[in-house]
MIDRENVEX-149831 format. One record per residue (C-alpha): residue number from 1; residue in three letters; x, y, z. Coordinates in pm, 1 decimal, padded with zeros to 6 digits. Example, Ala and Ser with C-alpha at 12.3 -4.5 7.8 and 13.67 -1.06 7.14 Angstrom:
BEGIN
k:1&r:ala&x:01230.0&y:-00450.0&z:00780.0
k:2&r:ser&x:01367.0&y:-00106.0&z:00714.0
END
This chain:
BEGIN
k:1&r:met&x:00183.5&y:00106.2&z:-03123.9
k:2&r:lys&x:00268.8&y:00431.5&z:-03174.3
k:3&r:lys&x:00415.9&y:00658.4&z:-02876.0
k:4&r:glu&x:00124.9&y:00766.3&z:-02675.4
k:5&r:ala&x:00004.3&y:01117.2&z:-02738.9
k:6&r:phe&x:-00267.1&y:01116.2&z:-02451.3
k:7&r:ser&x:-00252.0&y:01118.1&z:-02061.1
k:8&r:his&x:-00409.9&y:00950.7&z:-01763.3
k:9&r:gly&x:-00783.5&y:01064.3&z:-01761.5
k:10&r:asp&x:-00824.3&y:01131.0&z:-02145.4
k:11&r:leu&x:-01128.3&y:00998.5&z:-02333.0
k:12&r:ile&x:-00977.7&y:00757.1&z:-02619.2
k:13&r:glu&x:-01100.5&y:00520.1&z:-02880.5
k:14&r:ile&x:-00913.3&y:00242.8&z:-02903.0
k:15&r:thr&x:-00945.9&y:00002.7&z:-03241.7
k:16&r:thr&x:-00822.6&y:-00346.0&z:-03205.9
k:17&r:phe&x:-00824.9&y:-00680.7&z:-03409.7
k:18&r:glu&x:-01115.6&y:-00769.7&z:-03244.5
k:19&r:gly&x:-01342.2&y:-00442.6&z:-03199.7
k:20&r:ile&x:-01370.4&y:-00081.9&z:-03089.9
k:21&r:lys&x:-01344.0&y:00053.4&z:-02730.6
k:22&r:lys&x:-01398.1&y:00347.2&z:-02585.2
k:23&r:gly&x:-01325.8&y:00485.8&z:-02241.7
k:24&r:thr&x:-01068.1&y:00677.4&z:-02009.6
k:25&r:tyr&x:-00704.5&y:00590.1&z:-02034.0
k:26&r:met&x:-00587.0&y:00475.1&z:-01693.2
k:27&r:pro&x:-00211.5&y:00421.1&z:-01564.8
k:28&r:ser&x:-00105.4&y:00106.9&z:-01766.6
k:29&r:ser&x:00194.4&y:-00166.4&z:-01755.6
k:30&r:glu&x:00448.5&y:-00187.3&z:-02062.3
k:31&r:lys&x:00259.1&y:-00479.3&z:-02196.2
k:32&r:phe&x:-00159.5&y:-00381.7&z:-02127.1
k:33&r:leu&x:-00302.8&y:-00068.6&z:-02197.1
k:34&r:thr&x:-00578.4&y:00002.6&z:-01917.3
k:35&r:leu&x:-00922.0&y:00150.0&z:-01998.5
k:36&r:lys&x:-01192.1&y:00261.7&z:-01750.2
k:37&r:leu&x:-01540.7&y:00174.3&z:-01970.5
k:38&r:glu&x:-01842.4&y:00394.8&z:-01920.0
k:39&r:ser&x:-01979.1&y:00092.7&z:-01695.7
k:40&r:gly&x:-01698.4&y:00191.5&z:-01457.0
k:41&r:tyr&x:-01476.7&y:-00118.6&z:-01489.9
k:42&r:asn&x:-01151.5&y:-00126.7&z:-01611.7
k:43&r:ile&x:-01013.2&y:-00355.7&z:-01881.3
k:44&r:gly&x:-00648.1&y:-00451.4&z:-01989.0
k:45&r:ile&x:-00569.5&y:-00445.1&z:-02366.5
k:46&r:ser&x:-00278.8&y:-00637.5&z:-02512.5
k:47&r:lys&x:-00072.7&y:-00338.5&z:-02674.9
k:48&r:lys&x:00029.5&y:-00574.0&z:-02943.9
k:49&r:lys&x:-00372.6&y:-00629.9&z:-03023.5
k:50&r:ile&x:-00424.9&y:-00231.8&z:-03092.5
k:51&r:lys&x:-00443.1&y:-00125.8&z:-03460.5
k:52&r:ser&x:-00502.6&y:00275.9&z:-03337.5
k:53&r:ile&x:-00593.0&y:00511.7&z:-03101.7
k:54&r:lys&x:-00813.0&y:00808.6&z:-03142.5
k:55&r:leu&x:-00836.5&y:01118.3&z:-02892.2
k:56&r:ile&x:-01191.0&y:01208.5&z:-02844.6
k:57&r:ser&x:-01132.9&y:01463.2&z:-02539.3
k:58&r:lys&x:-00835.7&y:01579.3&z:-02298.1
k:59&r:tyr&x:-00937.7&y:01535.1&z:-01936.6
k:60&r:lys&x:-01029.0&y:01865.4&z:-01751.5
k:61&r:lys&x:-00917.4&y:01839.0&z:-01346.2
k:62&r:pro&x:-01219.1&y:01961.2&z:-01190.3
k:63&r:lys&x:-01163.3&y:02291.9&z:-00940.1
k:64&r:glu&x:-01099.4&y:02167.3&z:-00599.1
k:65&r:asn&x:-01279.6&y:02363.9&z:-00292.1
k:66&r:leu&x:-01058.6&y:02362.6&z:00017.8
k:67&r:cys&x:-01225.8&y:02353.2&z:00313.6
k:68&r:asn&x:-01202.8&y:02609.1&z:00600.6
k:69&r:val&x:-00939.9&y:02586.3&z:00872.3
k:70&r:ser&x:-00994.3&y:02906.3&z:01086.1
k:71&r:lys&x:-00865.1&y:02860.3&z:01464.4
k:72&r:lys&x:-01060.0&y:02819.0&z:01771.0
k:73&r:lys&x:-00950.1&y:02971.9&z:02047.5
k:74&r:asn&x:-01087.3&y:02672.5&z:02272.5
k:75&r:leu&x:-00896.4&y:02391.9&z:02088.8
k:76&r:lys&x:-00560.3&y:02252.5&z:02137.4
k:77&r:thr&x:-00320.0&y:02284.2&z:01841.0
k:78&r:ile&x:-00210.9&y:01953.3&z:01703.8
k:79&r:thr&x:00099.5&y:01947.1&z:01426.4
k:80&r:ile&x:00080.8&y:01639.6&z:01182.4
k:81&r:leu&x:00416.6&y:01579.0&z:01035.1
k:82&r:his&x:00409.7&y:01339.5&z:00705.1
k:83&r:thr&x:00638.6&y:01088.2&z:00630.4
k:84&r:gly&x:00420.2&y:00873.1&z:00390.9
k:85&r:gly&x:00131.9&y:00912.9&z:00173.4
k:86&r:thr&x:-00121.6&y:00623.2&z:00225.9
k:87&r:ile&x:-00274.3&y:00723.0&z:00536.7
k:88&r:ala&x:-00375.4&y:01086.4&z:00384.3
k:89&r:ser&x:-00419.7&y:01001.5&z:-00003.6
k:90&r:glu&x:-00718.9&y:00985.5&z:-00250.6
k:91&r:val&x:-00723.8&y:00805.9&z:-00557.2
k:92&r:asp&x:-00887.6&y:00991.1&z:-00882.2
k:93&r:tyr&x:-01071.4&y:00760.9&z:-01049.2
k:94&r:asn&x:-01097.0&y:00941.5&z:-01349.4
k:95&r:thr&x:-00722.2&y:00911.0&z:-01384.9
k:96&r:gly&x:-00649.1&y:00652.1&z:-01150.1
k:97&r:ala&x:-00364.8&y:00852.6&z:-01004.9
k:98&r:val&x:-00328.9&y:00833.4&z:-00615.7
k:99&r:thr&x:-00302.1&y:01206.2&z:-00489.2
k:100&r:ala&x:-00130.2&y:01260.4&z:-00153.1
k:101&r:lys&x:-00328.0&y:01527.6&z:00072.3
k:102&r:phe&x:-00107.4&y:01706.5&z:00330.9
k:103&r:thr&x:-00202.3&y:02066.8&z:00359.0
k:104&r:pro&x:-00455.2&y:02147.5&z:00666.9
k:105&r:glu&x:-00714.3&y:02252.7&z:00436.1
k:106&r:glu&x:-00659.0&y:01911.0&z:00258.6
k:107&r:leu&x:-00659.3&y:01711.6&z:00556.3
k:108&r:ile&x:-01005.6&y:01880.5&z:00696.3
k:109&r:cys&x:-01169.2&y:01810.0&z:00351.2
k:110&r:met&x:-01091.9&y:01444.0&z:00375.4
k:111&r:phe&x:-01134.3&y:01412.4&z:00767.3
k:112&r:pro&x:-01375.4&y:01693.0&z:00855.2
k:113&r:glu&x:-01430.3&y:01561.1&z:01200.4
k:114&r:leu&x:-01101.0&y:01692.2&z:01295.6
k:115&r:ser&x:-01193.2&y:02054.0&z:01259.3
k:116&r:asn&x:-01414.1&y:01986.2&z:01599.0
k:117&r:ile&x:-01111.3&y:01854.1&z:01789.8
k:118&r:ala&x:-00820.2&y:02044.6&z:01725.4
k:119&r:asn&x:-00666.7&y:02324.0&z:01521.4
k:120&r:ile&x:-00440.1&y:02144.8&z:01267.6
k:121&r:glu&x:-00108.6&y:02230.2&z:01121.5
k:122&r:ser&x:00042.1&y:01992.8&z:00891.0
k:123&r:lys&x:00377.5&y:01988.0&z:00706.7
k:124&r:leu&x:00522.5&y:01730.9&z:00471.1
k:125&r:ile&x:00855.5&y:01593.6&z:00591.4
k:126&r:arg&x:00907.6&y:01309.1&z:00319.4
k:127&r:asn&x:00679.4&y:01090.4&z:00119.0
k:128&r:met&x:00823.2&y:00776.7&z:00131.4
k:129&r:phe&x:00762.3&y:00388.7&z:00173.0
k:130&r:ser&x:00870.3&y:00316.4&z:00536.0
k:131&r:glu&x:01094.8&y:00038.3&z:00443.7
k:132&r:asp&x:01329.6&y:00260.3&z:00288.7
k:133&r:ile&x:01358.3&y:00450.7&z:00601.7
k:134&r:arg&x:01687.1&y:00508.3&z:00768.4
k:135&r:phe&x:01874.0&y:00619.0&z:01075.8
k:136&r:ala&x:01916.8&y:00946.2&z:00904.3
k:137&r:his&x:01520.8&y:01004.8&z:00882.5
k:138&r:tyr&x:01477.0&y:00943.5&z:01284.5
k:139&r:asn&x:01692.8&y:01242.6&z:01343.5
k:140&r:ile&x:01516.1&y:01431.2&z:01077.2
k:141&r:leu&x:01177.2&y:01361.6&z:01252.7
k:142&r:ala&x:01281.8&y:01479.0&z:01574.3
k:143&r:lys&x:01442.6&y:01821.9&z:01478.3
k:144&r:glu&x:01082.5&y:01864.8&z:01336.7
k:145&r:ile&x:00929.6&y:01768.4&z:01647.1
k:146&r:glu&x:01127.3&y:02018.8&z:01830.9
k:147&r:lys&x:01040.5&y:02280.0&z:01611.9
k:148&r:ala&x:00657.0&y:02192.0&z:01610.9
k:149&r:ser&x:00647.9&y:02125.3&z:01992.6
k:150&r:lys&x:00703.8&y:02518.6&z:02053.4
k:151&r:asn&x:00371.1&y:02623.1&z:01900.1
k:152&r:ser&x:00213.1&y:02252.8&z:01962.1
k:153&r:asp&x:00023.7&y:02070.5&z:02218.2
k:154&r:gly&x:00087.6&y:01757.2&z:02067.6
k:155&r:ile&x:00195.3&y:01583.1&z:01734.3
k:156&r:ile&x:00091.6&y:01343.5&z:01524.1
k:157&r:ile&x:00325.8&y:01142.5&z:01280.8
k:158&r:thr&x:00174.8&y:00933.5&z:00944.2
k:159&r:his&x:00385.2&y:00687.9&z:00861.3
k:160&r:gly&x:00401.3&y:00351.7&z:00671.1
k:161&r:thr&x:00287.8&y:00073.9&z:00877.8
k:162&r:asp&x:00572.3&y:-00193.2&z:00809.4
k:163&r:thr&x:00833.1&y:-00017.6&z:01011.1
k:164&r:ile&x:00623.8&y:00197.6&z:01221.1
k:165&r:gly&x:00730.0&y:00036.0&z:01532.3
k:166&r:tyr&x:01108.6&y:00089.4&z:01467.1
k:167&r:thr&x:01061.2&y:00481.4&z:01431.1
k:168&r:ala&x:00844.0&y:00450.2&z:01748.3
k:169&r:ala&x:01127.1&y:00342.4&z:01944.3
k:170&r:ala&x:01373.7&y:00539.3&z:01807.5
k:171&r:leu&x:01167.0&y:00839.6&z:01860.7
k:172&r:ser&x:01120.2&y:00691.3&z:02223.8
k:173&r:phe&x:01512.8&y:00685.3&z:02284.5
k:174&r:ile&x:01578.4&y:01031.0&z:02068.0
k:175&r:leu&x:01341.1&y:01242.4&z:02278.2
k:176&r:glu&x:01453.1&y:01281.0&z:02593.8
k:177&r:asn&x:01242.8&y:01500.6&z:02843.3
k:178&r:leu&x:00947.7&y:01498.2&z:02607.6
k:179&r:asn&x:00688.9&y:01720.9&z:02732.4
k:180&r:ile&x:00403.2&y:01652.3&z:02456.0
k:181&r:pro&x:00230.4&y:01335.1&z:02325.9
k:182&r:val&x:00387.8&y:01231.7&z:01998.4
k:183&r:ile&x:00158.5&y:00980.3&z:01818.9
k:184&r:leu&x:00217.3&y:00748.9&z:01526.3
k:185&r:val&x:-00055.8&y:00690.9&z:01272.0
k:186&r:gly&x:-00071.6&y:00463.7&z:01006.6
k:187&r:ala&x:-00315.7&y:00278.9&z:00765.8
k:188&r:gln&x:-00318.0&y:-00083.1&z:00712.8
k:189&r:arg&x:-00613.6&y:-00032.1&z:00424.7
k:190&r:ser&x:-00566.5&y:00261.8&z:00177.0
k:191&r:ser&x:-00769.0&y:00584.4&z:00245.4
k:192&r:asp&x:-00993.4&y:00507.3&z:-00119.2
k:193&r:arg&x:-01091.1&y:00154.5&z:00022.0
k:194&r:pro&x:-01437.7&y:00099.9&z:00212.4
k:195&r:ser&x:-01246.0&y:-00098.6&z:00456.6
k:196&r:thr&x:-00993.1&y:00189.6&z:00527.7
k:197&r:asp&x:-00874.2&y:00231.8&z:00877.4
k:198&r:ala&x:-00687.8&y:00562.1&z:00804.4
k:199&r:ala&x:-00961.7&y:00799.4&z:00924.6
k:200&r:ile&x:-01063.1&y:00628.3&z:01265.5
k:201&r:asn&x:-00685.0&y:00615.1&z:01320.2
k:202&r:leu&x:-00634.8&y:00955.0&z:01299.8
k:203&r:ile&x:-00921.9&y:01032.2&z:01473.1
k:204&r:cys&x:-00871.4&y:00863.5&z:01772.7
k:205&r:ala&x:-00512.7&y:01002.6&z:01754.1
k:206&r:ser&x:-00636.9&y:01343.5&z:01775.6
k:207&r:gln&x:-00892.2&y:01286.8&z:02024.4
k:208&r:phe&x:-00637.7&y:01113.8&z:02277.1
k:209&r:ile&x:-00402.3&y:01429.4&z:02237.1
k:210&r:ala&x:-00681.2&y:01661.0&z:02299.4
k:211&r:lys&x:-00840.6&y:01500.9&z:02572.7
k:212&r:ser&x:-00518.8&y:01337.2&z:02798.9
k:213&r:asn&x:-00196.6&y:01461.7&z:03000.1
k:214&r:phe&x:-00010.7&y:01200.1&z:02791.5
k:215&r:ala&x:00380.8&y:01309.5&z:02702.1
k:216&r:glu&x:00562.2&y:01006.7&z:02552.9
k:217&r:val&x:00588.1&y:00829.3&z:02196.7
k:218&r:ala&x:00290.4&y:00588.9&z:02108.4
k:219&r:val&x:00106.9&y:00433.4&z:01820.6
k:220&r:cys&x:-00251.3&y:00470.2&z:01745.2
k:221&r:met&x:-00419.5&y:00179.1&z:01528.2
k:222&r:his&x:-00735.8&y:00006.1&z:01536.2
k:223&r:glu&x:-00824.7&y:-00214.9&z:01847.3
k:224&r:asn&x:-01023.8&y:-00506.8&z:01646.5
k:225&r:met&x:-01198.5&y:-00516.5&z:01310.9
k:226&r:ser&x:-01470.9&y:-00290.2&z:01386.2
k:227&r:asp&x:-01462.5&y:00090.0&z:01349.9
k:228&r:glu&x:-01549.1&y:00188.0&z:01702.1
k:229&r:ser&x:-01199.1&y:00227.6&z:01891.3
k:230&r:cys&x:-00847.5&y:00225.2&z:01845.4
k:231&r:leu&x:-00553.8&y:00143.0&z:02075.7
k:232&r:ile&x:-00255.0&y:00347.6&z:02230.7
k:233&r:leu&x:00016.9&y:00155.6&z:02231.0
k:234&r:pro&x:00375.5&y:00222.7&z:02373.4
k:235&r:gly&x:00651.0&y:00332.6&z:02161.2
k:236&r:thr&x:00897.5&y:00064.3&z:02240.3
k:237&r:arg&x:00638.8&y:-00185.4&z:02272.4
k:238&r:thr&x:00468.1&y:-00206.3&z:01941.3
k:239&r:arg&x:00470.8&y:-00478.9&z:01685.3
k:240&r:lys&x:00320.0&y:-00553.9&z:01355.9
k:241&r:cys&x:00199.4&y:-00888.4&z:01421.0
k:242&r:his&x:-00047.5&y:-00916.9&z:01076.6
k:243&r:ser&x:00038.8&y:-00813.8&z:00731.4
k:244&r:ser&x:-00290.4&y:-00620.0&z:00645.1
k:245&r:arg&x:-00535.8&y:-00678.0&z:00934.2
k:246&r:arg&x:-00644.0&y:-00335.7&z:01058.1
k:247&r:asp&x:-00613.7&y:-00477.6&z:01422.9
k:248&r:gly&x:-00223.7&y:-00630.3&z:01332.4
k:249&r:phe&x:-00085.5&y:-00409.6&z:01595.8
k:250&r:lys&x:-00004.2&y:-00511.5&z:01940.4
k:251&r:ala&x:00120.2&y:-00422.7&z:02242.6
k:252&r:ile&x:00428.2&y:-00678.2&z:02354.8
k:253&r:asn&x:00529.5&y:-00771.8&z:02701.0
k:254&r:ser&x:00284.1&y:-00491.8&z:02799.7
k:255&r:ser&x:-00034.1&y:-00369.0&z:02792.5
k:256&r:pro&x:-00208.8&y:-00099.7&z:02577.8
k:257&r:ile&x:-00179.2&y:00252.0&z:02745.7
k:258&r:ala&x:-00559.3&y:00363.7&z:02645.4
k:259&r:gln&x:-00829.6&y:00275.9&z:02443.7
k:260&r:val&x:-00975.8&y:00534.3&z:02248.3
k:261&r:lys&x:-01326.5&y:00530.1&z:02081.6
k:262&r:thr&x:-01425.0&y:00752.7&z:01806.6
k:263&r:asp&x:-01656.6&y:00989.0&z:02015.4
k:264&r:gly&x:-01341.0&y:01068.5&z:02198.0
k:265&r:thr&x:-01416.3&y:00847.0&z:02562.6
k:266&r:ile&x:-01074.3&y:00715.8&z:02677.9
k:267&r:asn&x:-01027.0&y:00439.9&z:02883.4
k:268&r:tyr&x:-00706.7&y:00403.8&z:03039.9
k:269&r:ile&x:-00538.5&y:00076.2&z:03073.2
k:270&r:asn&x:-00235.9&y:00172.6&z:03185.0
k:271&r:ser&x:-00178.6&y:00525.8&z:03325.6
k:272&r:ser&x:00197.8&y:00483.2&z:03440.9
k:273&r:phe&x:00297.9&y:00695.8&z:03198.9
k:274&r:ser&x:00509.4&y:01030.6&z:03176.0
k:275&r:lys&x:00277.2&y:01338.3&z:03210.6
k:276&r:thr&x:00262.8&y:01678.1&z:02991.0
k:277&r:ser&x:00563.1&y:01909.5&z:03196.0
k:278&r:asn&x:00756.3&y:02222.0&z:03158.9
k:279&r:leu&x:01049.5&y:01986.3&z:03079.4
k:280&r:asn&x:01312.3&y:02091.5&z:02817.1
k:281&r:leu&x:01334.7&y:01862.6&z:02544.7
k:282&r:lys&x:01672.7&y:01720.0&z:02459.4
k:283&r:leu&x:01732.7&y:01529.3&z:02163.6
k:284&r:lys&x:01985.9&y:01254.4&z:02165.5
k:285&r:leu&x:02024.7&y:01151.7&z:01785.1
k:286&r:ile&x:02161.0&y:00818.9&z:01653.6
k:287&r:lys&x:02464.6&y:00838.5&z:01436.8
k:288&r:glu&x:02355.1&y:00825.7&z:01077.6
k:289&r:asn&x:02664.3&y:00609.7&z:00969.7
k:290&r:leu&x:02652.3&y:00338.6&z:01247.0
k:291&r:lys&x:02648.4&y:00003.2&z:01111.9
k:292&r:ile&x:02439.9&y:-00238.5&z:01325.7
k:293&r:gly&x:02389.4&y:-00598.8&z:01203.0
k:294&r:trp&x:02114.9&y:-00850.6&z:01259.9
k:295&r:ile&x:02126.9&y:-01191.4&z:01242.8
k:296&r:lys&x:01847.3&y:-01455.7&z:01298.2
k:297&r:ser&x:01901.7&y:-01794.4&z:01445.7
k:298&r:his&x:01787.2&y:-02068.0&z:01240.0
k:299&r:pro&x:01903.4&y:-02454.1&z:01169.2
k:300&r:asn&x:02193.6&y:-02549.2&z:00969.7
k:301&r:met&x:02403.5&y:-02184.5&z:01002.6
k:302&r:tyr&x:02739.1&y:-02151.8&z:00901.4
k:303&r:ser&x:03019.2&y:-01954.8&z:01068.8
k:304&r:lys&x:03074.0&y:-01709.3&z:00770.2
k:305&r:glu&x:02741.6&y:-01586.9&z:00827.7
k:306&r:leu&x:02870.8&y:-01414.1&z:01146.4
k:307&r:glu&x:03201.4&y:-01329.2&z:00981.3
k:308&r:val&x:03051.1&y:-01043.8&z:00760.9
k:309&r:tyr&x:03013.7&y:-00831.1&z:01095.5
k:310&r:lys&x:03368.4&y:-00797.7&z:01169.1
k:311&r:ser&x:03364.2&y:-00453.4&z:01050.4
k:312&r:phe&x:03002.6&y:-00354.9&z:01196.9
k:313&r:asp&x:02944.5&y:-00114.5&z:01510.0
k:314&r:gly&x:02714.0&y:-00377.3&z:01669.4
k:315&r:leu&x:02518.5&y:-00681.4&z:01600.2
k:316&r:leu&x:02193.9&y:-00802.0&z:01752.3
k:317&r:ile&x:02113.7&y:-01180.2&z:01768.9
k:318&r:glu&x:01777.3&y:-01279.1&z:01732.4
k:319&r:gly&x:01789.5&y:-01608.3&z:01918.7
k:320&r:thr&x:01558.5&y:-01914.1&z:01978.7
k:321&r:gly&x:01368.4&y:-01968.2&z:02294.6
k:322&r:leu&x:01517.6&y:-01795.2&z:02576.6
k:323&r:gly&x:01825.3&y:-01666.8&z:02369.8
k:324&r:his&x:02011.1&y:-01924.3&z:02226.2
k:325&r:phe&x:02227.3&y:-01992.0&z:01906.6
k:326&r:pro&x:02361.0&y:-02311.1&z:01741.0
k:327&r:ile&x:02699.7&y:-02313.2&z:01903.9
k:328&r:asn&x:02722.7&y:-02702.0&z:02046.4
k:329&r:ser&x:02927.2&y:-02928.4&z:01878.6
k:330&r:thr&x:02767.4&y:-03264.7&z:01949.0
k:331&r:asp&x:02851.3&y:-03503.2&z:01637.2
k:332&r:lys&x:03052.6&y:-03461.3&z:01327.3
k:333&r:glu&x:02739.2&y:-03299.2&z:01175.5
k:334&r:thr&x:02756.8&y:-03032.3&z:01431.1
k:335&r:lys&x:03130.3&y:-02944.6&z:01368.1
k:336&r:glu&x:03046.6&y:-02611.2&z:01190.2
k:337&r:his&x:02900.0&y:-02489.3&z:01560.3
k:338&r:ser&x:03233.0&y:-02471.1&z:01763.7
k:339&r:lys&x:03362.8&y:-02239.3&z:01478.4
k:340&r:met&x:03033.4&y:-02002.8&z:01512.0
k:341&r:leu&x:03141.5&y:-01973.0&z:01885.4
k:342&r:asn&x:03465.4&y:-01897.7&z:01814.2
k:343&r:thr&x:03336.0&y:-01622.0&z:01591.7
k:344&r:ile&x:03124.4&y:-01459.5&z:01826.7
k:345&r:lys&x:03416.2&y:-01468.3&z:02089.4
k:346&r:ala&x:03598.8&y:-01265.2&z:01808.2
k:347&r:leu&x:03330.3&y:-01027.3&z:01790.0
k:348&r:thr&x:03244.6&y:-00960.6&z:02115.8
k:349&r:lys&x:03625.3&y:-00832.7&z:02150.1
k:350&r:lys&x:03583.1&y:-00592.4&z:01903.7
k:351&r:ile&x:03221.5&y:-00488.3&z:01921.8
k:352&r:pro&x:02880.2&y:-00554.9&z:02148.3
k:353&r:val&x:02672.1&y:-00815.6&z:02016.6
k:354&r:ala&x:02341.3&y:-00825.0&z:02188.1
k:355&r:met&x:02042.9&y:-01112.7&z:02238.5
k:356&r:ser&x:01682.7&y:-01060.1&z:02179.1
k:357&r:thr&x:01450.5&y:-01394.1&z:02114.3
k:358&r:gln&x:01262.0&y:-01463.0&z:01799.1
k:359&r:ala&x:00937.5&y:-01562.7&z:02045.6
k:360&r:ile&x:00668.6&y:-01304.2&z:02035.9
k:361&r:ser&x:00646.4&y:-01236.5&z:02441.9
k:362&r:gly&x:00869.3&y:-01367.7&z:02723.8
k:363&r:arg&x:01240.9&y:-01263.8&z:02830.9
k:364&r:ile&x:01575.6&y:-01364.0&z:02785.6
k:365&r:asn&x:01734.9&y:-01598.9&z:03030.7
k:366&r:met&x:02052.9&y:-01760.5&z:02960.6
k:367&r:asn&x:02109.4&y:-01906.8&z:03286.9
k:368&r:val&x:01884.4&y:-02189.5&z:03234.4
k:369&r:tyr&x:02052.3&y:-02403.9&z:02973.4
k:370&r:ser&x:02451.1&y:-02434.1&z:02919.3
k:371&r:thr&x:02384.6&y:-02293.1&z:02573.3
k:372&r:gly&x:02297.6&y:-01957.9&z:02749.4
k:373&r:arg&x:02573.3&y:-01981.2&z:02985.7
k:374&r:leu&x:02833.9&y:-02028.9&z:02700.2
k:375&r:leu&x:02713.7&y:-01756.9&z:02521.4
k:376&r:gln&x:02717.1&y:-01539.4&z:02821.0
k:377&r:glu&x:03086.8&y:-01646.3&z:02869.1
k:378&r:ala&x:03156.9&y:-01567.4&z:02485.0
k:379&r:gly&x:03013.4&y:-01183.2&z:02560.6
k:380&r:val&x:02649.8&y:-01196.6&z:02467.8
k:381&r:ile&x:02490.9&y:-00918.6&z:02642.1
k:382&r:gly&x:02066.0&y:-00881.6&z:02705.2
k:383&r:asn&x:02027.3&y:-01154.9&z:02971.1
k:384&r:tyr&x:01689.9&y:-01112.8&z:03151.8
k:385&r:ser&x:01580.4&y:-00866.3&z:02892.1
k:386&r:asp&x:01219.5&y:-00880.7&z:02742.7
k:387&r:met&x:01288.3&y:-00627.5&z:02454.6
k:388&r:gln&x:01113.3&y:-00716.6&z:02113.3
k:389&r:pro&x:01417.8&y:-00760.7&z:01860.8
k:390&r:glu&x:01299.6&y:-00433.0&z:01664.7
k:391&r:thr&x:01342.0&y:-00229.8&z:01982.2
k:392&r:ala&x:01681.3&y:-00383.5&z:02067.3
k:393&r:tyr&x:01798.3&y:-00321.8&z:01750.1
k:394&r:ile&x:01720.9&y:00031.4&z:01769.8
k:395&r:lys&x:01828.4&y:00045.7&z:02130.2
k:396&r:leu&x:02192.2&y:-00079.5&z:02054.5
k:397&r:ala&x:02220.2&y:00172.6&z:01786.5
k:398&r:trp&x:02104.3&y:00462.2&z:02012.4
k:399&r:leu&x:02329.4&y:00364.8&z:02283.5
k:400&r:leu&x:02660.8&y:00317.6&z:02056.8
k:401&r:ser&x:02571.2&y:00680.3&z:01935.1
k:402&r:asn&x:02504.1&y:00848.7&z:02293.8
k:403&r:his&x:02672.6&y:00602.8&z:02566.6
k:404&r:lys&x:02934.4&y:00424.2&z:02374.1
k:405&r:lys&x:03098.5&y:00311.5&z:02701.5
k:406&r:glu&x:02831.9&y:00189.8&z:02880.6
k:407&r:val&x:02636.5&y:-00027.1&z:02623.5
k:408&r:lys&x:02713.2&y:-00337.9&z:02821.4
k:409&r:lys&x:02564.9&y:-00161.9&z:03128.9
k:410&r:leu&x:02277.0&y:-00010.5&z:02995.1
k:411&r:phe&x:02157.2&y:-00217.4&z:02734.6
k:412&r:thr&x:01969.8&y:-00457.7&z:03005.3
k:413&r:glu&x:01848.3&y:-00121.6&z:03219.8
k:414&r:asn&x:01477.9&y:00004.4&z:03140.4
k:415&r:leu&x:01542.2&y:00344.5&z:03002.6
k:416&r:arg&x:01232.0&y:00410.4&z:02841.7
k:417&r:gly&x:00971.4&y:00146.4&z:02940.9
k:418&r:glu&x:01104.3&y:-00093.2&z:02668.1
k:419&r:ile&x:01178.1&y:-00358.2&z:02976.1
k:420&r:ser&x:00956.0&y:-00461.6&z:03244.3
k:421&r:lys&x:01057.5&y:-00590.9&z:03580.5
k:422&r:arg&x:00822.1&y:-00840.2&z:03586.2
k:423&r:ser&x:00678.2&y:-01044.7&z:03284.4
k:424&r:leu&x:00326.2&y:-01009.9&z:03225.8
k:425&r:glu&x:00271.1&y:-01404.4&z:03146.2
END
């Protein structure tokens, strides 16, 4: 097959050894050409079977009519900062291309309900997968929030769901004296799917900003599988608990802040949050070149797994149960465990080593069993904390960036709602 002289969306005719097919050329793989037939179905044709391709007509992009975004005096102003395209994207079924929509006009066209909730400002910060976000991006976002906060009543950040909890935690620590709401919104299902949660999540976040006096970082996602309401989840307590369900986000060791219905009704579940104020926002950024390790306890570990962190700035151990790690040599098969204890002792003399738990809920208590007491004696910090690992990891990086001499003291102190005095269960 010769080099393709046509583009996505072109109408083409393909002759194969089995016959002739006519349809729209769609994004294709290296070995198969994808064609959208007149019936609307797509078919894949092996490129090895193609004898010839005839261009029938070139694709003509339809003119786009942008929606009116005139300002209304009686509405608050919300700035939407974009880091990813899933929640604000459309699929052009003529070409198969996914087009990100970021301008206020485009957003109002996609989500017309927004025009009756708030005056919308919008800015593209990045268009990236959330798994690619680094500490530097937290700082970039924080600086953009600082700029936008001067002319906005609230900020929404569109974000990929996989690491949305990490970013919410990072911004919770970085944004000191936050005086307006900052709500992160994601979508488990892309905007082109009938089951998408993008519109409801964005609308509920906007309703919450428009009608509340909340002034913290939070996450807004579906409450359940219906499209009636969302939950406002605390920024340092949110975890993705399901890979794809629309209601896959939960508040860990805490309760949601509020339930928001699509009609704008807000039912507060936990009202002990910071309120809008005249405080001066301060940025306490995370050092971008920090190396924070994270190791998960598992059977059959080796001390070499720990030794790689000798050159790091800090280490988080995701222990089992109440905060345990395989350090007890009880027979010839567990001789390696004493090596791991010695490695931990060597590490804690150089860097802070903190403990969190693999359990979904509950808190660390390294006083109950001898394993925990030995880890404390070795210098591991984090006892009595009920932070989830994602938040503990971010907090360790933030403390090393801003309070390096007080890491051991502050790690187990509640600074942004990340640690509770008493467990809920």
